[in-house]
N, C-alpha and C positions, 0 to 999 in steps of 0.2 A: 614291974609287969613282966609276964612271961614273954619270951621272944616268940615271934610268929614262926609257925612250922615251915621249914624249907625242905623240899623234897631232896633226897640225896642225889648226887650226880650219878650218872651211869658209870659202871666199872668196866674198864677195858684191860684185859690181860695182854701183855706185850712179851713176845718170845725173846729169849736171850741166847747168847753164845756161851758155851763152856770153854773157858780159857784158864790158863795158869797165871797166878799173880803171887810172886815171892814164895813159890813152892806150894801154893794152895790152889785147889780147884775153885774156880770163881764163876759165878753166873753174871754176865756182863751185857749191858745194852747201851746203845748210843743215845745221847741226850736228845738228838733231833726227833726221835720217835716220841719221847716223853713230852717234849714241847708241843708237838703237833696234836697229840691226843688231848692234852690239857688245855692249850690255848685256842685251838680251832675246833676240835671235836667236842670240847666242853666236858670231857669225862675225866674220871679219876684213873690215872695210869698205874698199873701194878705190874711189876716184872715177874714173869713166869719162869721158874727154874727149868733148866735143861737137864732134867733128871727123870727118867722114865718111871722109876720106883716111887717118885713123889707125886706124880700126876695121874689123874683118871678123868675120863670124859664125863662121867655122870656128875661129879662134883663141879667141874667147870660149867657144865650146862646149867646147873642149879644156882651157880654163884656169880657168874659174870654176865655182862650185857654185850660184850663184844670181844673179839680177839684180833690183835694186830700181829701179823707174821712179818718180821723185820728182814732187811737186808743184812749182809754180813761179809767180812773178808773171806769166810770159808765157803766151800762148795758142798752141795749135796753129793754124797759118795756115789760115784758112778756104779758101784756094785748094787745100789738100790734100784737101778733101772737096767741092770744086766749089760753094762758097758765097761770096758777097761779104763783105767786111769790114763790120761794122755801123757803124764809124766809123774815121776815119783815125788816131786816137790809140791804137788797140788795140795792146797790147804783144805783140810777136812775137819768136820766136827761130828764124830760118830755119836756123841752123847746127845747132841741136838737132834740128829736124825732119828735116834731111837725114842726120844721123848715126844717129838712133834708129829712125825708122820702118821703114827697110828691113831691120833686124835682127830684128824681133819675131816674124814668122811662123817664121823659121828656129829661133830660140831655143825657141819653144813646141814646134815639131815635134821638136826634139832632146831634149825633156824637161827642159830647164834650169828649175829652179824660178823663178817670176816673180811678184813682188808689185808691183802698179801702184797708185800713189796720185795722186789728183786729176788733174793734167796727164797723168801716166802712164796713168791710167784712160782718159783721152780719147785719148791716143796709141794705146793698144792697140785701142780701138774703131775708130779711123780705119785702122789697119794691117790690120784684118780687113774693110775695106770699109764700115764704118759712117759715119754723119754726125753732126754736132753742131749744136745751136742755138748760134750765136755769143753770144747775150745772152738767157739764160733769163728774166731778170727782166722782159723786155719782153713776154712771152707771156701772154695771158689765162689766168687760172686757176692760174698757177704761183706758187710761193713766191719771195721774193727771197732767193736763195741766196748773195748776196755777203757779204763779210766785215764790212760795216757801218762804223761810225764809226772812222776811222783815228786819231782823237785818243786812243782808249783805249790802254792798254798792250798791246803785241803779244801777251802771254800771254792776254789776255782775248779776242782774236780767235778763239782755239781753244776757247772754252767751248762746250758742247753747244748746238746751235741748233735742231734739230728731231728728231722721232721717225723711226724706221726700221722698216719691216716686212720681216723676213727670210723668204725663201721656204723652207718646210720641205724637208728632205731634201738640200739643197745643201751645197757645201763650206763656205760661210760659216755655215750653221746648225750644222754639225758643230763648228766652232771656237767659235761664240758660245754654244751650248747654250741658246738662247732664240729667240723669234720676234719680239720687239719690244725696241728699245733706243734710247737717245738718242745722237746723234753730232754732231760738230763739223764739219759740212759748210759749206765756204765756197768759192764758185767763180762764175765768170761764164758759162762754156760748160757745156753739158750734152748728154746723148745725145738725138739726134733719132731716127735709125734705128740700131738695134743691128746690129753687124757679123755677117757670116755665121759660123755655128757657135758663137756666143756664147750663154750661158745666164744669164738674169736670176737674181741671188742676193738682191737687196734693192731696195726702192723707198721713196721719200719719200712723205709724205702727199699731195702733189700728183700722184703717179704717176710722177715722174721716176726713171729707173733710177739707183740709187746704188751698186750692186755687180753684177759679173758674173764668170763664169768662162768658160774655153774648154771646151766640152762634151766634146770628144774628146782633150784634151791628155793626153799620156802622163805628165806630171809636174804638180807643184803650180803652178797658175796662177789667180790671183785679183786682181781689180781693184776698188778702192773709191774712191768720190768724196770721202770725208771724209779727215781727217788723223790717223790713229792714231799716227804718229810723235811727235806733240806731246803725247800723253796716256799714254805707256807707263808713267809713274810713278804714275798714279792711275786708270786705266781697265782693268778686267778684259778688255774686248773688245779694246782696243789691244794688251795684252800677249798675248792669245790669238792674234791675227793674226801678230805677229812671232815668237811661240814656234812656231806651226805652220809658218811659213815657214822658221824656223831648223832645225826637225827635217827638213824636206824637203831643205834644203841639206846637212845632215850626211849624209843617205842618198846624196845625189849625190856628196859628197866621197868616201865609202867606195867607191862604184862607180868613180869616176874614178881613185882610187889603186890599186884592184885591177887595173883595165885597164892602168895605167901599169906596174905590177909584172909583169903577164903579158907585156907587150911587151919588158921588159928582162931577163927571166929566161931 
């Protein structure tokens, strides 16, 4: 007997870093993002190359049901928001900047669900005209948001590090179901000026913006400074974020398949 039809999973494109491996340019992504998209969002994760020549917004809009902007050891180049580098050893990824930043406004405008984490949070702010502090820990009155002792096991880097105040009535508040929570925020850069049209969703105890959404986005758009992908197995908030993102991607999948069916019938 023929197998019953099963609707395909939503497709989520995951941004990558451009790194060198054994002399070769490589597009790399951490497994935590793949696991979170597959196991919690319920979608098919596909790694998106950091190559501006290989990507275009129109094809992504027509082909995927969501985009996940990942965290990274690299930083958005301060030149992208007209600031100097704080030191020459700052880790950058110009190929990723060139590939990802020009796509973001188009993806949001088209209603493609977008979840941005850490570096992705910073990319989205810069894409909407915002600026960053290149080194938050050097600013008076700010917490040290960096990952701390590198001699610890990597898993311990993602332990909860500070409290978060969630703004009532926003997208994050709807997903979290509370107004205060602990998060595993670890980063060097942080928001200086919020981009145009972005709405604050949560702040750290030192006042640093830790989550925002795009106020008039037609689809799911949420950016968080912490790392929910590393805690989907033990954090209700992390699971809620990826579950909400996954539901939005499923709705986008249904819309995309209906549109495709209408064009071919």
